[in-house]
C-alpha positions in Angstrom: -12.1 45.8 -20.6 -14.1 43.5 -18.0 -12.8 43.5 -14.4 -14.4 40.0 -14.0 -12.3 37.3 -13.1 -12.6 33.8 -14.8 -13.3 31.1 -12.5 -10.5 28.3 -12.2 -10.8 25.1 -10.8 -9.0 24.1 -7.5 -5.5 22.8 -7.8 -5.0 19.1 -8.0 -3.0 17.3 -5.5 0.6 17.5 -6.0 2.6 14.5 -6.7 4.6 14.2 -3.6 1.3 14.1 -1.6 -0.2 11.5 -3.5 3.0 9.4 -3.3 3.0 9.9 0.5 -0.5 8.6 0.5 0.2 5.7 -1.3 3.4 4.8 0.7 1.4 5.3 3.9 -1.7 3.2 2.6 0.6 0.4 1.4 2.6 0.2 5.0 -0.9 0.3 6.7 -2.3 -2.6 4.6 1.0 -4.7 4.5 1.4 -4.1 8.3 -2.3 -5.1 8.9 -1.6 -8.3 7.0 1.6 -9.2 8.8 0.4 -8.8 12.2 -3.1 -10.2 11.6 -1.5 -13.5 10.0 0.8 -13.1 13.1 -2.0 -12.8 15.7 -4.2 -15.6 14.3 -1.2 -18.0 13.8 -0.4 -17.9 17.5 -3.9 -17.4 18.9 -4.1 -20.8 20.7 -0.5 -20.8 22.0 0.1 -19.0 25.1 4.0 -19.6 25.7 6.0 -17.2 23.8 9.1 -18.4 21.9 7.8 -21.7 20.8 7.7 -23.4 17.5 4.2 -21.9 16.9 5.3 -18.3 17.2 8.2 -18.9 14.9 6.1 -20.7 12.5 3.5 -17.8 12.7 6.1 -15.3 12.2 7.3 -17.1 9.1 4.1 -17.5 7.7 3.1 -13.8 8.0 6.7 -12.7 6.4 5.7 -15.1 3.7 2.2 -13.9 2.8 3.2 -10.3 3.0 6.3 -10.7 0.9 4.0 -12.2 -1.9 1.5 -9.6 -1.6 4.4 -6.8 -1.7 5.4 -8.6 -5.2 1.6 -8.9 -6.3 1.2 -5.1 -5.6 4.5 -4.4 -7.7 3.6 -6.5 -10.5 0.0 -4.8 -10.6 1.5 -1.4 -10.7 4.2 -2.3 -13.8 1.1 -3.8 -15.5 -1.0 -0.5 -15.0 2.0 1.7 -16.0 1.1 0.4 -19.8 -2.4 1.9 -19.3 -1.0 5.2 -18.6 -1.3 7.9 -21.6 2.2 8.6 -23.1 1.9 12.5 -23.1 0.8 14.7 -20.4 -2.3 16.4 -21.0 -2.3 20.3 -22.0 
């Protein structure tokens, strides 16, 4: 009998950890997109509460919602390229 141990690769990240990473990156990207659109939409207007602020907020919400729908559609389509069975 040999007392040598076999080498084993390090464990892969768990599914909840990868989900948390995906959620965190999604929120960060969408938040950056919304607030970036909001900031550049009101850049020249100094008075808060004006129509420019409202229009910038609505524009930011519209762009963020469209990107969210696009990412959901991309995730749906990527799902078809996944293998049907898990690897042994």
